[in-house]
N, C-alpha and C positions, 0 to 999 in steps of 0.2 A: 156122694153119703148117703141120700138121702134114702133112697132105693133100694136098699137093706130093709131087711126085721130087726125094729128096734130090739126084738131078741131074740139075733146071733149075734154071740161076743165076739165072734174073730173081726164083726162090721164095728163091733162097740170098741176095741181096739185099736184101732184103728180112726175111729175118731177121735181116740185117746192118744194117738201118735200125732195126730192133724193138731190137736190142741197143743201138744205140749215143742208141736216145731212150728207155728205160728208162735207160741208165748218167746220164744229165746230166742229165733232170728230176725226177729220182727223189730227189734231197738238197735239192731245192729246195724239193720239196713238203713232200717229211717234219720236215727246220726249220718251214712254215706251222705239223706239225701238234705237232709241240714244242711252238711259243711257246701255236698254239692251245692244249693239253693246263697248261701252264704260267696262262694267263690266265684260263684255268674252275675251277682248283683257290687263284686266289690267290696262287696262288707270288710273295714278293716279293723284288723289282726288283734292292733288294742283293744277292739270295744268288743271284742269276743269275750266277756266277762259270765261270772256262773249266769247271774239273771239274766241281762240279754239274750246268753244262747237258753234260756228258759222262757223264756217271751218268744222267743223265734218260737220255740219246738210245742208253745201253746197252740200258737200263730198257725204253723202248716197242721198239727194238730187238727185244727181244727177245719182248714180248712180241706184237709180229704176224709175227714169225720161226712160232716155236711154235701158234695160227692159220692162218699160211699153211700150218703143216704140218697141219696138221691136218682142214683141206679137199680133199677128191681131184674131190669134183664139183663148180665155179665156175658153174653154173647156178644151182644154188640160192642163192648168195653174188648173181651179178649180179638173180635176182628177188625177191629177199628187199630191197635193197638201193633197187629200180625201184619196190614196193610200197610202202612208206616214202617215200624220198624224194623221187620225184616227185609222189606225191603230197601231198607236206609244201610240197613247191617251188612244186606248182597249184592248193593249196584253203587248204593254213592260214597259208604266213608272209603272204597275199599277206592276208588275215583281218586277222591278228595285226597285220600294219602297218598297217592302216587304222586299228582301233579304237587304236591305243597313238597315232597321226598326230591324231586327231581330238579323241582325252580328253575335257574339263570341257566343252570350249570348242566342243564340238559343233552347228553349223548343223542347225534341226526336217529340213530328208532329210536330212543325216548320220542323223538317229538313228532315220529313217525304213529307210532301206539297211539298219543295222549288222546288223538278224533276218533280216534274208535274209542278208547278208557273216558272222553264223556256224551262219545253216544250210546253209551254204553248208563251211562248217569243218566242223560235224560230219558232213556227207554225206561230205568227203575224209578224216576219217580211220576213218570203217566200211570206207569203199569199202578204204582203205588198212590198217584191220584185215584185212575178209577176205582181200586180195591177197598180206601178205605170211606169211597162217595158209597160203596155196596155196600159197606157197612154199616151207614151211618140209615141209609133209606131202608135197609130190610128185606133188597132184594137179594143181595148176598146166602142165600140163605138156601 
């Protein structure tokens, strides 16, 4: 939005719309992130008091703010996220879901499919690692 003139009324309206969208969606997304972190570290349910949740929220917001202030080029963050998360969603997560879904009761056909699925997962991991390396080194531009 910085490419548009400050006198452009439609661009100003778009800037205002973006501010409103961020203002009202960030708290909803943040609560999900905070609760996900608490679940990941197996924080006891009984300890989730208002005081503890506020302290944890402050800590997480502080960490996120310091990280956000330290990055000047969001292109690196976006390309790294795309390289890792996109390949995980496309190549890794579906294979893991298939593998855990068939479990020990796999049919003969599913047992034949599993090596190919694992090969695709390996391919996706390699591609993701290459993309992440290129994003961090800046050679992927």
